[in-house]
Structures are given as structure tokens and as C-alpha cells.
C-alpha positions as CSV (number, residue, x, y, z in Angstrom):
1,M,50.6,103.7,-117.3
2,I,51.2,100.8,-115.2
3,Y,49.7,97.3,-115.9
4,M,49.5,94.0,-114.1
5,H,49.9,91.1,-116.2
6,C,48.5,87.8,-114.7
7,R,48.4,84.0,-115.5
8,I,45.9,82.0,-113.7
9,R,44.9,78.2,-113.9
10,V,41.4,77.2,-112.5
11,S,39.6,74.1,-112.0
12,D,36.4,75.5,-113.2
13,F,36.8,78.6,-115.5
14,A,32.8,79.5,-115.2
15,A,33.1,79.6,-111.7
16,W,36.1,81.6,-111.4
17,K,34.8,84.1,-114.0
18,A,31.5,84.4,-111.7
19,K,33.7,85.0,-108.7
20,M,36.0,87.8,-110.6
21,D,32.8,89.2,-111.9
22,G,31.4,89.6,-108.5
23,D,34.7,90.9,-107.1
24,K,34.9,94.1,-109.4
25,D,34.0,96.6,-106.6
26,S,37.0,95.3,-104.6
27,H,39.2,95.6,-107.6
28,R,38.3,99.0,-108.2
29,K,38.8,100.0,-104.7
30,A,42.4,98.7,-105.2
31,G,42.8,100.7,-108.4
32,L,42.6,97.8,-110.6
33,N,40.7,97.9,-113.8
34,L,40.5,94.7,-116.0
35,I,41.1,95.7,-119.6
36,H,41.8,92.2,-121.3
37,L,40.9,88.6,-120.2
38,W,42.0,85.6,-122.6
39,R,41.2,81.8,-122.2
40,G,43.3,79.1,-123.4
41,I,41.9,77.2,-126.5
42,D,43.5,74.1,-126.0
43,D,43.4,74.4,-122.1
44,P,40.2,76.2,-121.1
45,G,41.3,76.0,-117.4
46,L,44.2,78.6,-118.4
47,A,43.6,82.3,-118.4
48,F,45.5,85.5,-119.1
49,M,44.3,89.0,-118.0
50,V,45.8,92.5,-118.3
51,L,44.6,95.3,-115.5
52,E,45.3,99.1,-115.5
53,V,46.9,100.0,-112.3
54,E,46.2,103.2,-110.7
55,D,48.6,102.9,-107.8
56,K,51.2,100.1,-107.5
57,E,51.3,100.1,-103.7
58,K,47.5,99.9,-103.3
59,A,47.2,97.1,-105.6
60,R,50.0,95.1,-104.0
61,Q,48.3,95.5,-100.7
62,H,45.2,94.1,-102.3
63,L,47.0,91.1,-103.4
64,N,48.4,90.2,-100.0
65,P,49.0,86.6,-99.8
66,S,46.5,85.6,-97.0
67,E,43.5,87.3,-98.7
68,V,44.4,86.0,-102.2
69,R,44.6,82.5,-100.7
70,Q,41.5,82.5,-99.1
71,S,39.6,84.0,-102.3
72,S,41.6,81.8,-104.7
73,D,40.5,78.7,-102.7
74,V,36.8,79.7,-103.2
75,A,37.2,80.5,-106.9
76,G,39.0,77.1,-107.6
77,V,42.5,78.8,-108.3
78,L,45.1,76.1,-109.0
79,E,47.9,78.9,-110.0
80,F,48.2,82.3,-109.9
81,D,51.1,84.6,-111.2
82,W,51.3,88.2,-111.5
83,R,53.8,91.1,-112.5
84,F,53.6,94.7,-112.5
85,V,54.5,95.8,-116.4
86,E,54.5,99.1,-118.4
87,S,53.7,99.4,-122.0
88,I,56.5,100.0,-124.5
89,P,55.5,101.5,-127.9
90,V,56.4,99.3,-130.9
91,E,56.8,99.9,-134.6
92,R,54.2,98.1,-136.7
93,A,55.1,96.3,-139.8
């Protein structure tokens, strides 16, 4: 399974989260499914998320710079970084 790991810094977490929740259909159409969302304790404007990726190329097209920039401006995004990753099994202690 392919995942997308994102780090995002926002000016207003509640406003960004509301925008993110409103974009669920768009994310689903791009083959992205949010499975984890974390918020910084000491820095509440910092968030990390993991999304399942059905189709890497479809997801990449969804994240084209002009659309992301426009949506990011509306949502108060200050920084955004993402990477496609894969899960590697680990042995637990």
C-alpha cells in the first residue's frame, strides 16, 4: 500500500480543518483517504497527516501546484510538504 505523509503549518487550525473536512469528496475522487491526523501540542498550527493513496499519479495530479496554492491561501496554509511513502513491517519489542 502507498501512503502520503504530509506536514503542514497553518495560521488557524480550526479554519484549515473545516476546509479540509469540506474537501473530502475532492480527496476521494483523487484516490486519497485520510487515515491519521496529528496536531502539535506545543505548536497547534503544526499538523501531520497520513493518507492512503489508491493511485499515485492521480494523487500527484490532484496536488498540482496552482490548485494547491489557491486552496492553501483560502485555508491559511503557511507551509506544506508531502511525500509518497510505503509501509515497512517492523518487529515490536
